[in-house]
C-alpha positions in Angstrom: -59.0 25.6 -38.7 -57.1 29.0 -39.7 -55.3 28.4 -42.0 -58.6 26.5 -43.8 -60.4 30.1 -43.4 -57.4 31.8 -44.7 -56.8 29.6 -48.0 -60.7 30.0 -48.4 -60.8 33.6 -48.1 -57.8 34.1 -50.4 -60.4 32.9 -53.3 -62.7 35.8 -52.2 -66.4 35.5 -52.0 -67.4 36.4 -55.5 -65.2 33.6 -56.5 -66.1 30.7 -53.6 -69.6 31.5 -54.9 -68.8 30.8 -58.8 -66.7 27.8 -57.4 -69.3 26.2 -55.4 -72.4 26.5 -57.9 -70.4 24.9 -60.5 -68.3 22.4 -58.5 -71.3 19.8 -58.2 -72.4 19.4 -62.3 -68.6 19.3 -63.6 -67.2 18.0 -60.8 -70.0 14.7 -61.1 -69.5 14.9 -64.6 -65.7 14.7 -65.4 -65.6 11.6 -62.3 -67.4 9.7 -65.1 -66.5 11.3 -68.1 -62.6 11.4 -68.0 -61.6 8.2 -70.6 -58.4 8.5 -68.3 -58.9 7.5 -65.1 -56.8 5.9 -63.1 -55.9 2.9 -62.1 -54.1 4.0 -59.4 -56.4 5.6 -57.1 -56.1 3.9 -54.0 -53.3 5.8 -51.8 -55.3 7.6 -49.7 -51.6 9.0 -48.3 -50.2 10.8 -51.5 -49.1 14.2 -50.8 -49.9 16.8 -53.8 -46.6 19.0 -54.1 -47.3 22.5 -56.2 -44.4 24.3 -58.0 -45.4 27.8 -58.5 -42.6 27.8 -60.8 -39.4 30.4 -60.7 -39.6 33.3 -57.9 -37.5 35.1 -56.0 -34.3 36.8 -58.2 -35.9 34.1 -61.5 -39.1 36.0 -62.3 -39.2 33.7 -65.5 -41.0 35.2 -68.8 -42.4 38.7 -68.9 -45.9 39.0 -70.2 -46.8 41.7 -73.2 -48.4 43.5 -70.1 -45.2 43.6 -68.6 -45.9 40.7 -65.9 -43.3 38.4 -64.7 -44.3 34.6 -65.1 -43.7 33.9 -61.9 -46.1 36.0 -60.1 -49.1 34.5 -62.3 -47.8 30.8 -61.4 -47.8 31.7 -57.4 -51.3 33.3 -57.8 -53.1 30.1 -59.6 -51.4 27.6 -57.2 -52.3 29.7 -54.2 -56.3 29.0 -55.7 -55.6 25.4 -56.4 -54.5 24.9 -52.9 -57.7 26.9 -51.2 -59.5 24.2 -53.7 -57.8 21.2 -52.9 -58.9 22.6 -48.9 -62.4 22.1 -50.0 -61.6 18.7 -50.7 -59.3 17.6 -47.7 -56.0 17.0 -49.3 -52.8 17.6 -48.4 -50.8 20.1 -50.1 -47.5 21.2 -49.9 -46.0 24.2 -52.0 -42.1 24.8 -53.2 -43.2 28.7 -52.6 -45.5 30.6 -50.8 -44.2 34.0 -51.5 -42.1 35.9 -54.6 -39.5 36.4 -52.0 -36.8 33.7 -51.6 -33.9 33.2 -49.6 -30.6 31.8 -50.6 -27.5 30.2 -49.2 -25.0 32.6 -48.5 -22.4 30.9 -51.4 -24.8 31.5 -53.8 -23.4 34.8 -54.9 -24.7 35.5 -58.3 -28.1 34.9 -60.2 -27.4 32.0 -61.6 -26.3 30.3 -58.7 -29.5 31.3 -56.7 -31.8 29.7 -59.3 -29.6 26.2 -59.3 -29.8 26.6 -55.3 -33.6 27.0 -55.4 -34.2 24.3 -58.2 -32.4 22.1 -56.0 -34.2 22.8 -53.0 -37.3 21.9 -54.3 -36.1 18.9 -55.7 -35.0 17.9 -52.1 -38.5 19.0 -51.1 -40.2 16.8 -53.1 -37.9 13.8 -52.7 -38.4 14.1 -49.3 -42.5 13.7 -49.0 -43.5 10.0 -49.2 -45.9 9.2 -52.1 -45.9 12.9 -53.2 -47.3 14.2 -56.6 -45.9 17.1 -58.3 -48.0 19.4 -60.1 -45.6 22.3 -61.5 -47.1 25.8 -62.6 -45.6 27.8 -65.7 -46.8 29.9 -68.6 -45.2 29.6 -72.1 -43.7 32.4 -74.6 -42.9 32.3 -78.1 -41.3 34.6 -80.7 -44.5 35.1 -82.1 -48.1 36.5 -81.1 -50.0 33.4 -82.5 -49.6 30.4 -80.4 -52.1 29.8 -77.9 -53.3 26.8 -75.4 -52.6 25.1 -72.4 -49.9 22.1 -72.7 -48.9 19.4 -69.6 -45.7 17.7 -69.8 -44.9 15.0 -67.4 -41.9 12.8 -66.4 -41.8 9.1 -67.3 -40.1 8.3 -63.6 -44.2 6.4 -62.6 -46.4 4.6 -65.3 -48.9 7.4 -63.8 -47.7 10.4 -64.9 -48.5 10.1 -68.5 -52.0 9.2 -68.0 -52.0 12.1 -65.1 -51.0 14.6 -68.1 -53.6 13.2 -70.6 -56.3 13.7 -68.1 -55.1 16.9 -67.1 -54.4 18.1 -70.5 -58.7 17.0 -71.7 -60.2 18.5 -69.0 -57.8 22.0 -69.5 -58.9 21.7 -73.0 -62.2 21.5 -72.2 -62.8 24.3 -69.2 -60.7 26.8 -71.0 -60.4 26.6 -75.3 -62.2 23.8 -76.8 -60.1 24.9 -79.7 -56.9 24.1 -78.2 -54.9 21.1 -80.3 -52.0 20.7 -78.0 -51.4 17.5 -76.3 -49.8 15.9 -73.3 -46.0 15.3 -74.4 -43.2 13.9 -72.3 -41.1 16.8 -70.8 -37.8 17.4 -72.2 -34.4 16.5 -70.9 -33.2 19.8 -69.7 -35.8 21.0 -67.3 -33.7 19.5 -63.9 -37.1 19.5 -61.9 -38.9 17.6 -63.7 -36.3 15.1 -64.7 -34.7 14.6 -60.6 -37.9 14.2 -58.4 -38.4 10.7 -58.1 -42.2 10.0 -58.3 -45.4 11.2 -60.3 -44.4 14.7 -61.6 -46.6 16.7 -64.3 -45.6 20.1 -65.5 -48.5 22.8 -67.0 -48.2 25.3 -69.1 -51.4 27.4 -68.5 -51.2 29.5 -71.8 -48.8 31.7 -73.5 -47.6 35.1 -72.4 -46.8 36.1 -76.1 -50.2 36.1 -77.1 -52.6 38.9 -76.7 -55.7 37.3 -75.9 -54.7 34.6 -73.5 -52.3 37.5 -71.7 -54.9 39.4 -70.9 -57.2 36.4 -69.8 -54.4 35.5 -67.6 -54.3 38.6 -65.6 -57.7 38.0 -64.4 -58.8 36.6 -61.3 -61.7 35.1 -62.8 -59.5 33.1 -65.6 -57.1 32.3 -62.9 -59.6 30.7 -61.2 -60.5 29.0 -64.0 -57.2 27.3 -64.9 -57.0 26.5 -60.8 -60.5 24.9 -61.1 -59.3 22.8 -64.3 -56.1 21.3 -62.8 -57.6 20.8 -59.5 -60.5 18.9 -61.0 -58.2 16.5 -62.9 -56.3 16.1 -60.0 -59.5 14.9 -58.2 -61.0 13.2 -60.5 -57.8 11.3 -61.8 -57.2 10.3 -58.3 -60.4 10.3 -56.6 -63.3 8.9 -59.1 -64.3 6.4 -61.2 -61.9 3.1 -60.0 -63.0 4.3 -56.1 -65.5 1.6 -54.6 
């Protein structure tokens, strides 16, 4: 109980009030309107594994405002975790801090990154019926690209449908002008290609785009991203085909 209260407190009272006001009408609509609603909704033992990308000595990309991607990823993942707690969903985090522990033999930055990635793969694969959502931010040499995008592993048939569902809700919630589509993840993403269960990776926005970067630094927008991801997961696994 104390853990649940702690998670809800993390959202903040104003944010929690806004979320609850928005919760029912939006969630009800999404449940009946998502064309990619899952046919895999009956497994009540699934576990959501949230992976805030990077962390520790690997800060990831750096935003135009000087903030490391790893910080934003963790903030969004924590909010998703808190929202999921409202629905009684079981969640495991691959990390819950910017500080990470490394084995003694990982004596270079590269070795530490590799060790941490393998640790995350082992964690996900050790959980029965795990569904992985890895949270990241995008970056590009130019400032024009914008928009969230979802990538999926082809290890399970439902991953593509979950990715399409998530992409659709992110677009409708964050920016209807976003033309990006869900695509299969490239072979060089070790985590996504080595977990055995359903896995998607979400690039929530471009830290190289001034407008999107500014939004991603705010608590309000991080909550909107978290709400969109949570809505997609809940509607996909608990929606139209149940009952």
